[in-house]
Each structure stands twice: as C-alpha cells, then as structure tokens.
Residue frames as a rotation matrix with the C-alpha (Angstrom) as fourth column:
MET 1
0.244 -0.928 -0.282 -88.48
-0.896 -0.326 0.300 16.97
-0.370 0.180 -0.911 -19.57
LYS 2
0.936 0.070 -0.345 -87.20
-0.252 0.819 -0.515 14.32
0.246 0.569 0.785 -21.97
LYS 3
0.357 -0.853 0.381 -84.21
-0.366 0.248 0.897 12.09
-0.860 -0.460 -0.223 -21.17
TYR 4
0.677 -0.244 -0.695 -81.80
-0.682 0.147 -0.716 11.33
0.277 0.959 -0.067 -23.95
ILE 5
0.841 -0.427 0.331 -79.73
0.214 0.826 0.521 8.15
-0.496 -0.368 0.787 -23.99
ASN 6
0.282 -0.849 -0.447 -76.09
-0.784 -0.472 0.403 8.79
-0.553 0.237 -0.799 -24.60
ILE 7
0.790 0.014 -0.613 -74.83
-0.501 0.592 -0.631 6.72
0.355 0.806 0.475 -27.58
ASN 8
-0.288 -0.956 -0.050 -71.56
-0.672 0.239 -0.701 5.96
0.682 -0.168 -0.711 -25.73
THR 9
-0.382 0.235 0.894 -73.51
-0.815 0.370 -0.446 4.34
-0.435 -0.899 0.050 -22.90
VAL 10
0.719 0.695 0.011 -75.41
-0.578 0.607 -0.545 2.16
-0.385 0.386 0.838 -25.37
LEU 11
0.516 -0.599 -0.613 -72.19
-0.507 0.363 -0.782 1.11
0.690 0.714 -0.116 -27.14
ILE 12
-0.541 -0.723 0.430 -70.40
-0.768 0.218 -0.602 0.27
0.342 -0.656 -0.673 -23.88
GLY 13
-0.022 0.638 0.770 -73.40
-0.755 0.494 -0.431 -1.77
-0.656 -0.591 0.470 -22.73
LEU 14
0.853 0.341 -0.394 -73.50
-0.521 0.550 -0.653 -3.63
-0.006 0.762 0.647 -26.04
VAL 15
0.049 -0.923 -0.382 -69.78
-0.606 0.276 -0.746 -4.43
0.794 0.268 -0.545 -25.88
LEU 16
-0.575 -0.243 0.781 -70.15
-0.811 0.295 -0.505 -5.74
-0.108 -0.924 -0.367 -22.32
VAL 17
0.417 0.806 0.420 -73.09
-0.652 0.588 -0.479 -7.95
-0.633 -0.074 0.771 -23.28
LEU 18
0.783 -0.176 -0.597 -71.18
-0.467 0.466 -0.751 -9.34
0.411 0.867 0.283 -26.27
ALA 19
-0.297 -0.952 0.076 -68.08
-0.736 0.178 -0.653 -10.00
0.608 -0.250 -0.754 -24.12
VAL 20
-0.354 0.249 0.902 -70.10
-0.771 0.468 -0.432 -11.93
-0.529 -0.848 0.026 -21.54
ALA 21
0.742 0.671 -0.009 -71.86
-0.535 0.583 -0.611 -13.92
-0.405 0.459 0.791 -24.26
PHE 22
0.449 -0.662 -0.600 -68.54
-0.570 0.306 -0.763 -14.79
0.689 0.684 -0.240 -25.92
PHE 23
-0.549 -0.653 0.522 -67.04
-0.808 0.256 -0.530 -15.89
0.212 -0.713 -0.668 -22.59
ALA 24
0.038 0.660 0.750 -70.06
-0.682 0.566 -0.463 -18.08
-0.730 -0.494 0.472 -21.88
TRP 25
0.854 0.286 -0.435 -69.93
-0.521 0.472 -0.711 -19.59
0.001 0.834 0.552 -25.37
GLN 26
0.118 -0.923 -0.367 -66.20
-0.636 0.214 -0.741 -20.40
0.763 0.321 -0.562 -24.99
ASN 27
-0.731 -0.628 0.267 -66.25
-0.541 0.293 -0.788 -21.78
0.417 -0.721 -0.554 -21.47
LEU 28
-0.307 0.677 0.669 -69.66
-0.762 0.246 -0.599 -22.97
-0.571 -0.693 0.440 -20.38
GLY 29
0.678 0.732 -0.065 -71.17
-0.651 0.559 -0.514 -26.28
-0.340 0.390 0.856 -21.34
LYS 30
0.117 -0.699 -0.706 -67.85
-0.684 0.458 -0.567 -27.95
0.720 0.549 -0.425 -22.02
THR 31
0.917 0.194 0.348 -67.58
-0.386 0.652 0.652 -31.29
-0.100 -0.733 0.673 -20.36
GLY 32
0.139 -0.906 0.400 -64.59
-0.475 0.293 0.830 -33.52
-0.869 -0.305 -0.389 -19.75
GLY 33
0.658 0.076 0.749 -63.12
0.445 0.763 -0.469 -35.87
-0.607 0.642 0.468 -22.27
LYS 34
0.778 -0.452 -0.436 -60.42
-0.614 -0.695 -0.374 -33.54
-0.134 0.559 -0.818 -23.52
VAL 35
0.745 -0.566 0.354 -57.49
0.585 0.808 0.062 -35.16
-0.321 0.161 0.933 -25.24
ALA 36
0.405 -0.725 -0.558 -53.96
-0.593 -0.672 0.443 -33.97
-0.696 0.151 -0.702 -25.85
ALA 37
0.970 -0.169 0.177 -52.48
0.243 0.607 -0.757 -35.06
0.020 0.777 0.630 -29.17
VAL 38
0.390 -0.912 -0.128 -48.70
-0.278 -0.249 0.928 -35.47
-0.878 -0.326 -0.350 -28.90
HIS 39
0.993 -0.113 -0.035 -46.95
-0.015 0.170 -0.985 -35.17
0.118 0.979 0.167 -32.26
ILE 40
0.389 -0.917 0.086 -43.36
0.093 0.132 0.987 -36.37
-0.917 -0.376 0.136 -32.52
ASP 41
0.276 -0.377 -0.884 -41.08
-0.856 -0.515 -0.048 -35.14
-0.437 0.770 -0.465 -35.31
ASN 42
-0.478 -0.498 -0.723 -40.49
-0.844 0.488 0.222 -37.69
0.242 0.717 -0.654 -38.09
HIS 43
-0.918 0.294 0.267 -43.20
0.168 0.896 -0.410 -40.03
-0.360 -0.332 -0.872 -36.77
ASP 44
-0.704 0.709 0.036 -46.51
-0.102 -0.151 0.983 -40.64
0.703 0.689 0.178 -38.48
GLU 45
-0.069 0.720 -0.691 -48.32
0.775 0.475 0.417 -41.78
0.628 -0.506 -0.591 -35.35
VAL 46
-0.245 0.125 0.962 -49.89
-0.459 -0.888 -0.002 -39.42
0.854 -0.442 0.275 -32.83
ILE 47
-0.729 0.012 -0.684 -49.99
0.564 0.577 -0.591 -40.26
0.387 -0.817 -0.427 -29.14
ARG 48
-0.024 0.800 0.599 -53.31
-0.190 -0.592 0.783 -39.30
0.981 -0.095 0.167 -27.58
ILE 49
-0.843 -0.281 -0.459 -53.37
0.406 0.229 -0.885 -38.66
0.354 -0.932 -0.079 -23.84
GLU 50
0.249 0.968 -0.023 -56.65
0.620 -0.141 0.772 -38.35
0.744 -0.206 -0.636 -21.94
LEU 51
-0.549 -0.481 0.683 -56.63
-0.096 -0.776 -0.623 -35.29
0.830 -0.408 0.380 -19.69
ASP 52
0.446 0.791 0.420 -59.11
-0.569 -0.112 0.815 -36.64
0.691 -0.602 0.400 -17.16
LYS 53
0.897 -0.239 -0.372 -56.50
0.420 0.722 0.550 -38.87
0.137 -0.650 0.748 -15.46
ASP 54
0.701 -0.706 0.102 -53.51
-0.700 -0.653 0.290 -37.35
-0.138 -0.274 -0.952 -13.69
GLY 55
0.809 -0.474 0.349 -50.20
0.430 0.881 0.199 -38.96
-0.401 -0.011 0.916 -14.58
GLU 56
0.188 -0.850 -0.492 -46.66
-0.570 -0.503 0.650 -38.66
-0.800 0.158 -0.579 -15.86
TYR 57
0.897 0.200 0.395 -45.78
0.209 0.596 -0.775 -39.60
-0.390 0.778 0.492 -19.44
PRO 58
-0.087 -0.970 -0.228 -42.18
-0.153 -0.213 0.965 -39.99
-0.984 0.119 -0.129 -20.60
ILE 59
0.953 0.295 -0.070 -41.79
-0.088 0.047 -0.995 -39.42
-0.291 0.954 0.071 -24.36
THR 60
0.125 -0.978 0.169 -38.61
-0.068 0.161 0.985 -40.96
-0.990 -0.134 -0.046 -25.76
GLY 61
0.324 0.067 0.944 -39.37
0.801 0.511 -0.312 -41.11
-0.503 0.857 0.112 -29.49
GLY 62
0.997 0.074 -0.022 -38.30
0.054 -0.873 -0.485 -37.55
-0.055 0.482 -0.874 -30.27
LYS 63
0.427 -0.894 0.139 -34.87
-0.001 -0.154 -0.988 -36.10
0.904 0.422 -0.067 -30.82
LEU 64
-0.752 -0.564 0.341 -34.51
-0.337 -0.116 -0.934 -35.63
0.566 -0.818 -0.103 -27.04
PRO 65
-0.421 0.634 -0.648 -36.45
0.758 0.638 0.131 -37.26
0.497 -0.436 -0.750 -24.19
VAL 66
-0.648 0.327 0.688 -39.17
-0.491 -0.870 -0.049 -35.19
0.582 -0.370 0.724 -22.51
THR 67
-0.773 0.480 -0.415 -41.62
0.634 0.623 -0.458 -35.84
0.039 -0.617 -0.786 -19.71
LEU 68
-0.487 0.731 0.479 -45.22
-0.255 -0.643 0.722 -34.64
0.836 0.230 0.499 -19.80
VAL 69
-0.932 0.269 -0.242 -47.45
0.321 0.309 -0.895 -34.35
-0.166 -0.912 -0.374 -16.74
VAL 70
-0.299 0.920 0.252 -51.25
0.124 -0.225 0.967 -34.35
0.946 0.320 -0.047 -16.70
LYS 71
-0.802 0.076 -0.593 -52.79
0.593 -0.019 -0.805 -32.70
-0.072 -0.997 -0.030 -13.67
ASP 72
-0.334 0.769 -0.545 -56.32
0.255 -0.483 -0.837 -31.39
-0.907 -0.419 -0.035 -13.08
GLY 73
0.580 0.677 0.453 -57.31
0.558 0.076 -0.827 -31.67
-0.594 0.732 -0.334 -16.74
ALA 74
0.848 -0.386 -0.363 -54.23
-0.519 -0.745 -0.420 -29.88
-0.108 0.544 -0.832 -18.09
ILE 75
0.741 -0.641 0.200 -50.90
0.661 0.748 -0.053 -31.02
-0.116 0.172 0.978 -19.56
ALA 76
0.842 -0.526 -0.121 -47.39
-0.529 -0.849 0.013 -29.55
-0.110 0.053 -0.993 -19.49
PHE 77
0.372 -0.863 -0.342 -43.76
0.188 0.431 -0.883 -30.24
0.909 0.264 0.323 -20.26
VAL 78
0.976 -0.040 0.215 -42.07
-0.218 -0.270 0.938 -30.73
0.021 -0.962 -0.273 -16.88
ASP 79
0.261 -0.939 0.223 -38.71
-0.142 0.191 0.971 -32.18
-0.955 -0.285 -0.083 -17.82
SER 80
0.999 -0.022 0.039 -36.84
0.041 0.107 -0.993 -31.78
0.017 0.994 0.107 -21.07
GLN 81
0.342 -0.939 0.048 -33.26
0.702 0.289 0.651 -32.48
-0.625 -0.189 0.757 -21.99
CYS 82
0.528 -0.115 0.841 -33.19
0.696 -0.509 -0.506 -29.48
0.487 0.853 -0.189 -24.34
PRO 83
-0.452 -0.884 -0.118 -30.68
0.801 -0.344 -0.490 -26.69
0.392 -0.316 0.864 -23.65
ASP 84
-0.800 0.064 0.597 -33.08
-0.094 -0.995 -0.020 -23.76
0.593 -0.072 0.802 -23.12
HIS 85
-0.757 0.525 -0.390 -36.14
0.646 0.504 -0.574 -25.34
-0.104 -0.686 -0.720 -21.36
ILE 86
-0.873 0.484 -0.053 -38.53
-0.484 -0.851 0.205 -22.82
0.054 0.205 0.977 -22.93
CYS 87
-0.339 0.779 -0.528 -41.14
-0.114 0.523 0.845 -25.57
0.934 0.346 -0.088 -23.28
GLU 88
-0.412 0.145 -0.899 -41.19
0.845 0.431 -0.318 -26.05
0.341 -0.891 -0.300 -19.50
GLY 89
-0.913 0.011 -0.407 -41.93
0.182 -0.883 -0.432 -22.34
-0.364 -0.469 0.805 -19.09
THR 90
-0.706 0.708 0.023 -45.08
-0.170 -0.200 0.965 -22.65
0.688 0.677 0.262 -21.18
GLY 91
-0.701 0.441 0.561 -46.87
-0.630 -0.014 -0.776 -24.17
-0.334 -0.898 0.288 -18.20
PHE 92
-0.622 0.557 0.551 -50.08
0.402 0.831 -0.385 -26.17
-0.672 -0.018 -0.740 -18.25
ILE 93
-0.783 0.461 -0.418 -52.45
-0.617 -0.496 0.610 -26.00
0.074 0.736 0.673 -21.21
SER 94
-0.748 0.555 0.365 -56.03
0.227 0.730 -0.645 -27.25
-0.624 -0.399 -0.672 -21.19
ARG 95
0.145 0.867 -0.477 -58.21
-0.314 -0.416 -0.853 -25.37
-0.938 0.273 0.212 -23.68
GLU 96
0.552 0.180 0.814 -59.03
0.602 0.589 -0.539 -26.61
-0.576 0.788 0.217 -27.15
SER 97
0.811 -0.305 0.500 -56.45
0.413 -0.308 -0.857 -25.63
0.415 0.901 -0.124 -29.81
GLN 98
0.740 -0.646 0.187 -53.81
-0.628 -0.564 0.537 -24.58
-0.242 -0.515 -0.823 -27.26
THR 99
0.778 -0.548 -0.306 -50.33
0.202 0.680 -0.705 -25.82
0.594 0.487 0.640 -28.11
ALA 100
0.650 -0.737 0.187 -47.00
-0.534 -0.268 0.802 -26.34
-0.541 -0.621 -0.568 -26.39
ILE 101
0.916 -0.363 -0.169 -43.90
0.028 0.480 -0.877 -27.22
0.400 0.798 0.450 -28.37
CYS 102
0.478 -0.877 0.057 -40.38
-0.141 -0.013 0.990 -28.33
-0.867 -0.481 -0.130 -27.54
MET 103
0.812 -0.125 -0.570 -38.53
-0.583 -0.206 -0.786 -27.53
-0.020 0.971 -0.240 -30.75
PRO 104
-0.216 -0.973 -0.087 -35.17
-0.975 0.220 -0.038 -29.16
0.056 0.076 -0.996 -29.88
ALA 105
-0.582 0.053 0.811 -36.91
-0.291 0.918 -0.269 -32.40
-0.759 -0.393 -0.519 -28.91
GLY 106
-0.869 0.304 -0.390 -39.31
-0.378 0.100 0.920 -32.27
0.319 0.947 0.028 -31.86
VAL 107
-0.635 0.689 -0.349 -42.40
0.769 0.603 -0.210 -32.78
0.066 -0.402 -0.913 -29.66
ALA 108
-0.819 0.464 0.338 -45.65
-0.385 -0.881 0.276 -30.80
0.426 0.096 0.900 -29.95
ILE 109
-0.714 0.677 -0.180 -48.79
0.615 0.484 -0.623 -31.01
-0.334 -0.555 -0.761 -27.81
ILE 110
-0.808 0.569 0.154 -52.14
-0.351 -0.674 0.650 -29.87
0.474 0.471 0.744 -29.20
ILE 111
-0.725 0.643 0.246 -55.34
-0.084 0.272 -0.959 -29.92
-0.684 -0.716 -0.143 -27.14
GLU 112
-0.887 0.462 0.008 -58.20
0.124 0.222 0.967 -31.45
0.445 0.859 -0.254 -29.14
C-alpha cells in the first residue's frame, strides 16, 4: 500500500520552516552596541544615545521639553509636556528601524 503526502501538509511545513528561519535571521546573532538617534525639529544635529547604559536624558531643544529613559537596551519617552502624551504610550523600543515620535515636541527617536 502506497502512502501519499498531502500537499497541504507539505505547504504548512514549509511555511513553518520559513517562519522559524526568518525569526532566527531577525533576532539571533545581534550583539549590543545599538544606538538611538534622536532627531529634533529644526535642528541639523542628531543626538546619538547608546542603549547599553541605563539612564535618563532630558531633551530641551525641541518645541517642548521631553525626557527619554534608557533601560535594558531599550529607550522610551517617559515625560513630555505635550497635551496628549501619545508618545509616552508608545513604550520602549529597541529593534533596528523602530521609531517613536512626539509630534508636538518635534522629537523623533530612531533605533539604528
């Protein structure tokens, strides 16, 4: 008696293998040394903050003052003088190309 392989089983297995490979490619092998680039509206300079040291960073060069906190390799807005505080709700970001923006203050964080 011959066994036939169901094509759906093969496709599901292939998708699972590709998902695991993509996850490994995105997350494994990355070492420390991540940097957050802080862009302030109407300023040419970019403030670079190393994410390997925990700390608090007040940013006063924007339209409104904000405070950033680095903790466990991630960065977040923790205090903003803006009216809606949406930026504080973004939480901590730590992966490359993630962004957090406080529009009223004119401050953007991009993980490099």
